N, C-alpha and C positions, 0 to 999 in steps of 0.2 A: 247906561247900556250902550248908547250910541257911540260914546268915546272909548269905552274899555273893551267892547266886544265880549263882555262877560255878564252873566246874570246868575241868579240863585241856581238855575238848572243848566247853565252852559259854562263849562270850564274852558277858558280861552286857550290854554295850552293844548288841551285835547282837541278842541274844535279846529285849531290850526293844523294839527297833524292829520286829522280826518279829512279836512278839505284838501290838503296838499296831496295826500296819498290816494284818495278816491276820485279827485277831480270834481267833486260835487260843490257847486257854488251857491247852493240854496241859502246857507247861513250868511254868506257874503251879501247876497241880494237882500236878505231880510234886514241886516244891519245897515245897508245902504238906505233902505226906506226909513229906518229909525233916525239916521242922520238927517234925512230930508225933513222929517217931522220935527226934529230938534231945531231946525233953522226955518221953520214955516212962518210965513208972514201973511198978512191979509191979501197981498198981491199974488202969492203962489199957492194959496190953500187948495184951489181946485186942481192944479197940476200935481200937487203932492198926493191928493186923494186919488187921482187917476193912476198915479204911479203905484200906490198901495194896491189898488185893484188889479192892475196889470201884473205886478210881481206875484201876487197871490195866485192868480190864475196860472201863471207860468210854473210856479212851484208845484201846484196841484197836478199839472200835466206830466210832471217828471215821474218816470218809473224808477223805483228803487229795487235793486237786485241783491244788495249786500247789506248786512246788518249795520255797518257804519253809515251807509247811505240812508237807511231807514231812520237812524237816530238824527242825522243832520237834517233830513227832510221834516221830521216831526218837530224838531226844535225850531226850525225856520217858520213853520206854519203856526206854532204857538206864539212866536214873536209877532207875526203878522196879524194873528187873531186878536192879540191884546190891543194892537193899534186899531183894528176895526171895531172892537168892542167899545172903545172909548172915543171913536171918531166923532167929530162934530157933525151932528145931523144936518147942519146948515149947508154942508157941501153939496147936497143934492139939489137944493133950491138954487144954489149959486150957479149950477149948470143949466138951469132953466126948466128942469122937469124932475120927476121923481125916479126916472129910470136908473140913474147912478146909485141912488140910495137903495133901490131894490137889488141892484147888482151887488152892492156891498153886502147886503143882508144874505143873499144867496151864497156869495163867496165865503162869508163868515161861517155859515152853516156847513158848507162843504169842507172848509178847513177843519172845523171841529170834528166832523166825522172821520176825515182823513187822519188826523192826529190820533184819534181813538184806535183806528185800525192799525196804524203803524206801531203804536205803543203795545197793543195787545199782541202783535206779531213778535215783538221783542220779548215780552214777558212770558208768552206761552212756550217758547222754546226752552226757557229755563236757564239758570246760571251755568250749568255744566256744558250746555251746547253753544253758548254765546262765545266764550273765550275771546282771544284777541282777533279782530278781523284780519284775514290773511294778507290784506294789502298793506297793513301797518309794518313799519320797519322792525326787524327782529335782531337788534344788535346784541343784547345780552338777556339772559334769563330774568335777571332782576328788573331790568327796564320793562320787559314784557309783562311781568307781574304787576308793575306799577300802572302800565297802560291799561291792563285788564281791569284793575280795581277802579281806575278813573272812568273807564267805559261803563262798568256796572253801576257805579255811583251816579254817573250822568243819566243813565236810563232811569234809575230810581227817582232822581230829582225831577226829571221830565215828567214822569208819571204823577208825582206829587203836585207839580204845577198844573197838570191837566185836571186833576181832581179839584184843585182850588178854583180854577177858571170855570169848571163845570158848575161849581156851587154858585159862583157869581152869575153865570148865565141863567141858571134856574131861578135865582133870586130876582134877576131883572125881568124875566119872563112871567113869573108867577107871583112875585111880591114876597116870597118867603123861600127859605132854603131847606130842602128836604134831605140834604146830604150831611147834616150835622152829625148823625151817628157814625158815618164813615170818617168824617174829618177828625173826630176826636180820637180815632184809633191810629192815625198816621203818625209815624215818627218824623218830626219836622226837620231836624238836621243832625249831622254828626259833627265831629270836631272840625271847626272851620279851618284851622291851620293845615289840616291834611288836604282838604279840598283846594286850598289856595296855594299849595306847593307848586312852584314853577321850575324847579331845577331837579337834576338827577338825584342830588343829595336829599332834597325834600321828597321826591318820589320814593326813594328807598325807605325813608321814614314812613311814608304812606303805606308801602307794601307791608312793612313789619307791623305797623299799628293795625292794618286791615286784617292780618292773620290773627292777631290777638283779640280783636273786637268783633270779628265776623262781619266785616263791612257789607258784603253782598247780602248776607242772610238777614240783616236788620231792615232791609228795605221792603219786606213783604212780598217775597217772590212766590210764596206758596198761596 
């Protein structure tokens, strides 16, 4: 993730376009923190943990006014939440007290709630109203269709990842997962070659395949 800028729920080609056209740097900030975590040592553990907390608070303070920004913000918070969820509990004691650990816990809870709100905003508007964000380039109808499908699939996967993390969160807090009935109903993935397409030719294939397979409808929008 730190090297590729891509995850199960983040498409690197789409996120690059969204970041460039909206000016939102939330994903860049989140991946910068993952890079810091990837190169973490015993000497810089405290600094990396402080960076995680600072960037999380910064992303939480940002207001999202556009659907593309909502998606970028939600995905960035999910990445940061994953890091906080599995952060070494020893970082708090390394700072000399438990204040940092408590701050991380509060930031994690706030991130989780914020992601839920942003995802629900995206889902509640429905597929027909999301369309291609107005700030995205509109060079061709075919390219717009591809971008729209990528955007919808990215929202779908972000929602899936949120549910998975909620299951982990509940399991860690309660010792058991009460979301199993929901998890077994979720469609885990579509054809990987469509999601991984990085060229206009590949995106054209994505658009055609999406029309045939009902890409947006399979993600549980209703």
